[in-house]
C-alpha positions as CSV (number, residue, x, y, z in Angstrom):
1,X,100.3,96.2,99.0
2,X,97.4,95.6,97.0
3,X,96.1,91.6,97.4
4,X,94.5,90.4,94.5
5,X,91.8,87.7,95.7
6,X,90.3,86.3,92.4
7,X,87.3,84.6,94.2
8,X,86.4,88.1,95.8
9,X,87.1,89.7,92.6
10,X,84.6,87.2,90.5
11,X,81.8,88.2,92.9
12,X,82.3,91.9,93.0
13,X,82.3,91.4,89.2
14,X,79.0,89.4,89.1
15,X,77.6,92.1,91.2
16,X,78.4,95.0,88.8
17,X,77.3,92.8,86.0
18,X,73.9,92.4,87.1
19,X,73.3,95.5,88.1
20,X,74.4,97.0,85.2
21,X,72.4,94.5,82.8
22,X,69.1,95.8,85.0
23,X,70.2,99.2,84.4
24,X,70.7,98.8,80.6
25,X,67.3,96.8,80.3
26,X,65.1,99.6,81.5
27,X,65.6,99.5,85.3
28,X,63.3,96.8,86.0
29,X,64.5,96.7,89.7
30,X,61.8,94.2,90.7
31,X,64.3,91.5,90.2
32,X,66.7,93.1,92.6
33,X,65.4,90.8,95.4
34,X,66.2,87.8,93.5
35,X,69.7,88.9,92.4
36,X,71.2,87.2,95.4
37,X,69.9,83.9,94.6
38,X,71.0,84.1,90.8
39,X,74.8,85.2,91.9
40,X,74.4,82.5,94.6
41,X,72.6,79.6,93.6
42,X,71.5,76.8,95.2
43,X,71.2,75.4,98.5
44,X,74.7,74.4,100.1
45,X,77.0,77.5,100.8
46,X,80.1,78.0,98.7
47,X,82.1,80.6,100.6
48,X,80.9,80.6,103.9
49,X,79.2,78.2,106.8
50,X,75.5,79.5,105.5
51,X,74.3,80.4,102.4
52,X,71.5,82.8,103.8
53,X,74.7,84.8,105.0
54,X,76.1,84.8,101.7
55,X,73.1,86.1,100.2
56,X,72.7,88.7,102.7
57,X,76.2,89.9,101.9
58,X,75.7,89.9,98.4
59,X,72.4,91.9,98.9
60,X,74.6,94.9,100.6
61,X,76.9,94.7,97.9
62,X,74.3,95.3,95.6
63,X,73.1,98.3,97.2
64,X,76.6,99.8,97.1
65,X,76.9,99.0,93.9
66,X,73.8,101.1,93.3
67,X,75.3,104.1,95.2
68,X,72.8,103.2,98.4
69,X,73.8,103.2,101.7
70,X,73.9,99.9,103.9
71,X,70.4,98.9,105.6
72,X,70.5,98.6,109.3
73,X,71.1,95.0,110.3
74,X,68.4,95.2,113.3
75,X,65.7,96.3,110.9
76,X,64.0,94.2,108.2
77,X,64.3,96.3,105.0
78,X,64.2,95.1,101.4
79,X,67.2,95.6,99.2
80,X,65.3,97.6,97.2
81,X,64.7,100.2,99.8
82,X,65.4,103.6,98.6
83,X,65.9,102.8,95.2
84,X,64.3,105.8,93.3
85,X,67.2,107.6,94.8
86,X,69.6,105.5,92.8
87,X,67.5,106.2,89.5
88,X,68.4,109.9,89.5
89,X,71.6,110.6,87.1
90,X,72.5,113.5,88.9
91,X,73.2,111.6,92.1
92,X,76.5,112.0,94.1
93,X,78.0,109.7,96.5
94,X,76.6,110.1,100.1
95,X,79.2,109.5,102.6
96,X,80.6,107.1,103.8
97,X,82.1,106.2,100.1
98,X,83.9,102.8,101.7
99,X,81.7,101.0,103.9
100,X,82.1,97.9,105.9
101,X,79.4,95.4,105.8
102,X,79.4,94.5,109.4
103,X,78.1,90.9,109.1
104,X,80.6,89.9,106.4
105,X,83.5,90.9,108.7
106,X,85.3,88.2,110.6
107,X,85.9,90.4,113.6
108,X,89.7,89.4,112.9
109,X,92.4,89.7,115.7
110,X,93.9,93.2,115.8
111,X,97.8,93.5,116.3
112,X,99.3,91.3,118.6
113,X,101.9,88.4,119.1
114,X,101.2,85.0,120.0
115,X,103.5,81.7,121.0
116,X,103.2,78.8,118.4
117,X,103.8,75.3,119.2
118,X,107.1,75.8,117.1
119,X,108.5,77.2,120.7
120,X,111.4,75.0,121.6
121,X,111.9,76.3,125.1
122,X,115.5,76.9,124.3
123,X,118.2,77.6,127.0
124,X,118.8,81.2,125.5
125,X,115.3,82.3,125.7
126,X,116.2,85.4,123.9
127,X,112.4,86.3,123.9
128,X,112.3,87.0,127.7
129,X,115.7,88.8,127.5
130,X,114.3,91.5,124.6
131,X,111.1,91.9,126.1
132,X,110.9,95.4,128.0
133,X,107.9,94.8,129.9
134,X,108.9,91.6,131.4
135,X,106.0,90.0,130.3
136,X,107.2,86.8,128.6
137,X,107.5,83.6,131.2
138,X,108.0,79.9,130.7
139,X,105.1,78.0,131.5
140,X,105.0,74.1,130.9
141,X,108.4,74.7,129.2
142,X,107.2,76.9,126.6
143,X,107.3,80.8,126.3
144,X,103.8,82.4,127.2
145,X,103.1,86.0,126.2
146,X,101.0,88.2,129.0
147,X,98.8,89.8,126.6
148,X,97.7,92.3,129.5
149,X,101.2,93.5,129.8
150,X,102.5,93.2,125.9
151,X,102.6,96.5,124.2
152,X,103.2,94.8,120.8
153,X,106.6,96.0,120.3
154,X,107.4,92.8,118.3
155,X,111.1,92.5,119.8
156,X,110.2,88.9,120.8
157,X,108.9,88.1,117.4
158,X,112.3,89.4,115.5
159,X,114.5,87.7,118.4
160,X,113.1,84.2,118.5
161,X,115.4,82.0,116.5
162,X,112.7,79.2,115.7
163,X,110.1,81.9,114.2
164,X,108.0,80.6,116.9
165,X,106.3,83.7,117.9
166,X,103.8,84.8,115.6
167,X,102.3,88.3,114.5
168,X,98.8,88.8,113.8
169,X,97.3,91.8,112.4
170,X,93.6,92.5,110.6
171,X,94.5,92.6,107.0
172,X,92.5,95.6,106.5
173,X,94.3,97.5,109.0
174,X,97.5,96.4,107.8
175,X,96.8,97.8,104.4
176,X,95.7,101.2,105.5
177,X,98.4,103.7,105.5
178,X,96.2,106.1,107.7
179,X,95.6,104.0,110.6
180,X,92.1,104.4,110.2
181,X,90.8,101.2,110.9
182,X,89.8,100.3,114.4
183,X,87.1,98.0,116.2
184,X,83.6,98.4,117.1
185,X,82.1,97.0,120.4
186,X,82.0,93.4,118.8
187,X,85.6,93.4,117.5
188,X,84.3,94.0,113.7
189,X,86.2,96.4,111.7
190,X,85.3,100.2,112.0
191,X,86.8,103.1,109.9
192,X,87.7,106.4,111.4
193,X,86.3,108.7,108.4
194,X,88.1,111.7,110.0
195,X,91.5,109.6,109.1
196,X,90.2,107.8,105.9
197,X,91.4,109.1,102.6
198,X,89.3,106.5,100.5
199,X,92.4,105.0,99.0
200,X,90.5,101.8,99.0
201,X,93.5,99.5,100.0
202,X,91.1,98.1,103.1
203,X,88.5,97.4,100.1
204,X,91.1,94.7,98.2
205,X,93.1,93.5,100.9
206,X,90.3,92.2,103.2
207,X,89.9,88.5,102.5
208,X,86.2,88.2,103.6
209,X,85.1,90.8,101.4
210,X,83.8,92.6,104.1
211,X,84.5,96.4,102.8
212,X,83.1,97.6,99.7
213,X,82.9,101.3,98.0
214,X,79.9,102.8,96.6
215,X,79.2,103.0,92.8
216,X,77.7,105.5,90.2
217,X,77.2,102.5,87.7
218,X,73.2,102.8,87.9
219,X,73.4,106.8,87.4
220,X,75.8,106.2,84.6
221,X,73.8,104.1,82.7
222,X,70.7,106.5,83.2
223,X,72.6,109.1,81.4
224,X,73.3,106.9,78.5
225,X,69.8,105.5,78.2
226,X,68.5,109.1,78.3
227,X,70.6,109.9,75.0
228,X,72.8,112.2,76.8
229,X,76.2,112.8,75.2
230,X,78.5,110.6,77.2
231,X,82.3,111.0,77.3
232,X,84.7,109.2,78.6
233,X,88.1,110.4,80.4
234,X,89.9,107.5,80.7
235,X,93.2,107.2,83.0
236,X,96.7,106.3,81.6
237,X,96.4,102.9,83.6
238,X,93.6,101.6,81.2
239,X,96.6,100.0,79.4
240,X,96.8,96.2,80.3
241,X,93.5,96.5,82.0
242,X,91.4,94.4,79.8
243,X,93.7,91.8,78.3
244,X,97.4,91.7,76.7
245,X,97.8,93.4,73.5
246,X,94.3,95.0,73.4
247,X,94.7,98.3,71.4
248,X,93.1,101.8,72.0
249,X,90.8,101.2,68.9
250,X,89.4,97.9,70.3
251,X,89.0,99.5,73.7
252,X,87.4,102.6,72.2
253,X,84.9,100.5,70.3
254,X,83.9,98.3,73.4
255,X,83.2,101.8,74.9
256,X,80.8,102.8,72.3
257,X,79.3,99.4,72.1
258,X,78.7,100.1,75.9
259,X,77.0,103.5,75.0
260,X,80.0,106.2,75.0
261,X,80.0,108.8,72.4
262,X,83.5,109.1,72.7
263,X,86.9,108.4,74.5
264,X,89.5,110.9,75.5
265,X,92.9,109.8,77.2
266,X,93.5,111.8,80.7
267,X,97.1,111.4,79.5
268,X,96.2,114.8,78.0
269,X,95.3,116.6,81.4
270,X,98.7,114.8,82.5
271,X,100.7,117.0,79.9
272,X,99.2,120.1,81.2
273,X,99.5,119.3,85.0
274,X,103.1,118.7,84.2
275,X,103.6,121.9,82.7
276,X,102.1,123.8,85.4
277,X,103.8,121.6,87.8
278,X,107.2,122.1,86.1
279,X,106.5,126.1,86.4
280,X,105.4,126.2,89.9
281,X,108.5,124.3,90.9
282,X,110.7,126.8,89.2
283,X,109.3,129.8,90.4
284,X,108.7,128.6,94.2
285,X,111.7,126.3,94.8
286,X,113.8,127.1,96.7
287,X,112.9,130.7,96.9
288,X,109.5,130.9,98.7
289,X,109.3,127.0,99.9
290,X,112.1,124.2,100.7
291,X,110.2,121.8,98.3
292,X,107.3,121.2,96.3
293,X,104.8,117.9,96.3
294,X,102.9,116.8,93.4
295,X,99.1,116.9,93.6
296,X,97.3,114.4,91.2
297,X,96.8,111.6,93.7
298,X,93.9,112.9,95.8
299,X,94.5,110.0,98.6
300,X,98.5,111.2,99.0
301,X,97.4,114.7,99.3
302,X,94.6,114.3,101.6
303,X,97.1,112.3,103.7
304,X,99.5,115.4,103.7
305,X,96.8,117.9,104.6
306,X,95.6,116.0,107.1
307,X,98.9,114.6,109.0
308,X,101.2,117.7,107.8
309,X,99.0,120.6,107.7
310,X,102.0,123.0,108.0
311,X,103.0,121.4,104.3
312,X,99.8,122.2,102.9
313,X,100.8,125.2,100.8
314,X,103.8,123.4,99.3
315,X,101.6,120.8,97.5
316,X,101.1,122.1,94.0
317,X,98.1,123.9,93.2
318,X,97.8,122.7,89.9
319,X,94.6,121.2,88.7
320,X,94.7,117.1,88.4
321,X,94.7,115.5,85.0
322,X,91.0,114.3,85.5
323,X,89.8,117.7,86.1
324,X,92.1,119.4,83.3
325,X,90.9,116.8,80.7
326,X,87.1,117.2,81.6
327,X,87.6,120.8,81.1
328,X,89.1,120.3,77.8
329,X,86.4,118.2,76.9
330,X,83.8,120.5,78.0
331,X,85.2,123.5,75.9
332,X,83.9,121.5,72.6
333,X,80.9,119.5,74.6
334,X,79.8,121.9,76.9
335,X,76.3,119.7,77.4
336,X,78.1,116.3,77.6
337,X,77.9,114.1,80.4
338,X,81.8,113.4,81.3
339,X,83.0,110.4,83.1
340,X,86.1,109.8,84.5
341,X,87.1,106.2,84.3
342,X,90.2,104.9,86.3
343,X,91.8,102.7,88.7
344,X,90.8,104.8,91.7
345,X,88.4,104.8,94.8
346,X,89.8,108.4,96.2
347,X,88.6,110.0,92.4
348,X,85.2,109.1,93.6
349,X,85.4,111.3,96.3
350,X,87.3,113.9,94.6
351,X,84.6,114.2,91.7
352,X,82.2,114.8,94.5
353,X,83.7,117.9,96.1
354,X,81.5,121.1,94.8
355,X,84.4,122.5,92.9
356,X,84.6,119.4,90.7
357,X,81.3,118.6,90.0
358,X,80.6,121.0,87.2
359,X,83.5,119.4,85.7
360,X,83.0,115.4,86.0
361,X,79.6,114.1,86.4
362,X,80.4,110.4,87.0
363,X,83.5,108.4,88.3
364,X,83.7,104.6,87.8
365,X,86.4,102.1,88.1
366,X,88.1,99.9,85.4
367,X,86.4,96.9,87.5
368,X,83.1,98.6,87.2
369,X,83.5,99.2,83.3
370,X,84.3,95.6,83.2
371,X,80.7,94.5,84.7
372,X,79.2,97.0,82.0
373,X,80.9,95.1,79.4
374,X,79.8,91.8,80.5
375,X,76.0,93.2,81.1
376,X,76.3,94.2,77.2
377,X,78.4,91.0,76.3
378,X,81.0,92.7,75.0
379,X,84.2,90.7,74.6
380,X,87.0,93.2,74.0
381,X,89.3,90.4,73.1
382,X,87.1,89.6,70.2
383,X,87.1,93.1,68.9
384,X,89.4,93.4,65.6
385,X,90.8,97.0,65.9
386,X,94.7,97.5,65.3
387,X,94.4,101.5,65.8
388,X,96.9,102.5,68.6
389,X,97.4,105.4,70.6
390,X,97.8,108.8,68.6
391,X,99.5,111.9,69.2
392,X,97.2,113.1,71.7
393,X,99.3,112.8,74.7
394,X,103.1,112.4,75.2
395,X,105.4,109.5,76.8
396,X,105.6,111.4,80.0
397,X,101.8,112.1,80.3
398,X,101.1,108.5,79.7
399,X,104.0,107.3,82.1
400,X,101.7,108.9,85.2
401,X,100.1,105.6,85.8
402,X,103.3,104.1,87.4
403,X,105.1,105.2,90.4
404,X,107.7,107.7,89.9
405,X,106.2,108.8,86.6
406,X,104.6,112.0,87.7
407,X,107.9,113.2,89.0
408,X,109.8,112.0,86.3
409,X,107.6,113.9,83.8
410,X,108.0,117.1,85.8
411,X,111.9,116.7,86.2
412,X,112.0,115.9,82.3
413,X,110.3,119.0,81.5
414,X,112.6,121.3,83.7
415,X,115.8,119.5,82.5
416,X,114.8,120.3,78.6
417,X,114.2,124.1,79.6
418,X,117.1,124.3,81.9
419,X,119.9,121.8,80.9
420,X,122.3,122.7,83.6
421,X,119.6,122.3,86.3
422,X,119.7,119.1,88.6
423,X,116.4,118.4,89.6
424,X,116.2,116.4,92.8
425,X,113.0,114.1,93.0
426,X,111.9,111.7,95.7
427,X,109.0,109.3,94.9
428,X,106.9,107.4,97.5
429,X,103.9,105.2,96.6
430,X,101.7,103.5,99.7
431,X,100.6,106.0,102.2
432,X,102.9,104.6,104.8
433,X,106.1,105.5,102.6
434,X,104.3,108.8,101.8
435,X,104.1,109.6,105.3
436,X,107.6,108.5,106.0
437,X,108.7,110.6,103.1
438,X,107.1,113.7,104.6
439,X,108.7,113.3,108.0
440,X,111.8,113.3,106.3
441,X,111.3,116.2,104.8
442,X,110.4,117.7,108.3
443,X,113.7,117.2,109.0
444,X,115.0,119.2,106.0
445,X,116.3,115.8,104.3
446,X,114.6,117.1,100.9
447,X,115.0,120.6,100.8
448,X,115.0,121.8,97.0
449,X,113.2,118.5,96.1
450,X,110.2,117.6,94.2
451,X,108.3,115.0,96.0
452,X,105.8,112.4,94.6
453,X,103.4,111.0,96.6
454,X,101.0,108.1,95.6
455,X,98.5,106.4,97.5
456,X,98.5,103.0,96.2
457,X,101.9,100.9,96.2
458,X,103.2,100.8,92.7
459,X,101.1,103.9,91.7
460,X,97.7,104.2,89.9
461,X,98.1,100.7,88.4
462,X,97.6,99.2,91.6
463,X,94.5,101.2,92.5
464,X,91.9,99.6,94.2
465,X,89.4,99.5,91.3
466,X,91.9,98.0,88.8
467,X,90.7,95.0,86.8
468,X,94.2,93.4,85.9
469,X,97.3,92.4,87.8
470,X,99.3,95.7,89.0
471,X,102.5,94.1,87.1
472,X,101.1,93.0,83.8
473,X,99.2,97.1,83.8
474,X,102.6,98.6,84.5
475,X,104.5,96.7,81.7
476,X,101.8,97.4,79.3
477,X,101.6,101.4,80.4
478,X,105.6,101.8,80.1
479,X,105.3,99.8,76.6
480,X,102.5,102.7,75.2
481,X,104.3,105.4,77.0
482,X,107.7,104.3,75.5
483,X,106.2,103.9,71.8
484,X,104.7,107.5,72.1
485,X,106.0,109.8,69.2
486,X,105.8,112.9,71.7
487,X,108.0,112.7,74.6
488,X,108.1,115.6,77.0
489,X,104.8,117.2,78.0
490,X,105.4,120.6,76.3
491,X,105.1,119.0,72.9
492,X,101.5,118.4,73.8
493,X,99.1,120.0,70.9
494,X,96.9,121.1,73.9
495,X,99.5,123.2,75.7
496,X,98.3,126.3,74.7
497,X,94.8,125.7,76.5
498,X,96.3,125.6,79.7
499,X,95.8,128.7,81.3
500,X,92.2,128.9,80.1
501,X,91.4,125.8,81.5
502,X,93.6,126.4,85.1
503,X,91.8,129.7,85.3
504,X,95.5,131.2,85.9
505,X,97.4,134.1,84.0
506,X,100.4,132.8,81.7
507,X,103.6,133.0,83.7
């Protein structure tokens, strides 16, 4: 699940706002050393035992927000070290994208079970009866777990009638569907980047704010200040991100006030992706493969390829909506800088691939965009523009942002063209659920199915870079999609561009 910690979200927002303000105001990064004092003022700590520790953590967050790497803890280096590297508009992310700020980590306990004071020392002692390793005994009338013998199976936790055996688990590790988070020599969180797919769930679920990803805010603003034509392609999940009843017209005006030349819906690319995936499914399932999986979520597709390499060929080869939309924009604006604005950390990684770099110049999240709005003193709720969405995209394309939306869009199109055909779909959101879905597919349970995977629980509306409550955003997306005049993706006015943009021959 995605947890929403308001205090941490406020700190992240302050960092993005201040970094964006410096960039907008001409890159006077001589101010950067004093930024932690502006964000954490006074002499008394607010969040931790030491105000100096609070400011040190803010300093690392500032560096990551500028796209720079963390500083070594044991070396005296200024926040501004290597600042010139951040001032290059063409700079891409240097791995790792997701970072643990080590001295911000609380070194939380890893998965285990402990007996609390709620233990009644009952006669039945079911905890002892169910333990497969005989690691529970009674000491001074209370249950005691020998941690050296315990295999963390949790049977005692389930069996205790008083709920007196507590399960504890590091929140970031619990949120990681790839089991990519372990511990370093000091028991602090440590990411195994061979497993990590950059979904960002650890980032938003750490209660200490010890995990953060890199940003391209500074590089994007460099392009804006250099008078480049900068066009934003915005994910369907933008609905509801900046408040209730914010129209597309108001959002577009806010974007232009921020320096963007234009705003285009990525739902256009979602429609094109739907058309291609529908044709792929019809041609390949079950004649040449038992099932087909959707391709638009990079965390999901990376997970599938890492953990189920035998299924790699079953994942649709359709370009993602982000790439298709960027290619469409570049057709008419060949010299423009194109920035994807969305909810996703993993899209940052996708855009850094060599095959995508020529299409997408920058990726920022809604949360980072909110910092840019604040830096420019833009209050989107005060913009009076009732202009709504036009007919650029369809209901099904706009529905991609919610879990199940991709598969439903593809199934709707197939059924429209083949009314007699029963399209079986299965969707999963959250990487653990996606993993289980593929395990079941391996058993043959989903032969003939269209499988949709989403790395974030609830879909893109719950991405790590979202700025609003996921439930509110999901309702706003469904409302906007339902009000669309065009319904299925084949009604898109851009459908004729698909084969040009994808590089495929028309089927």
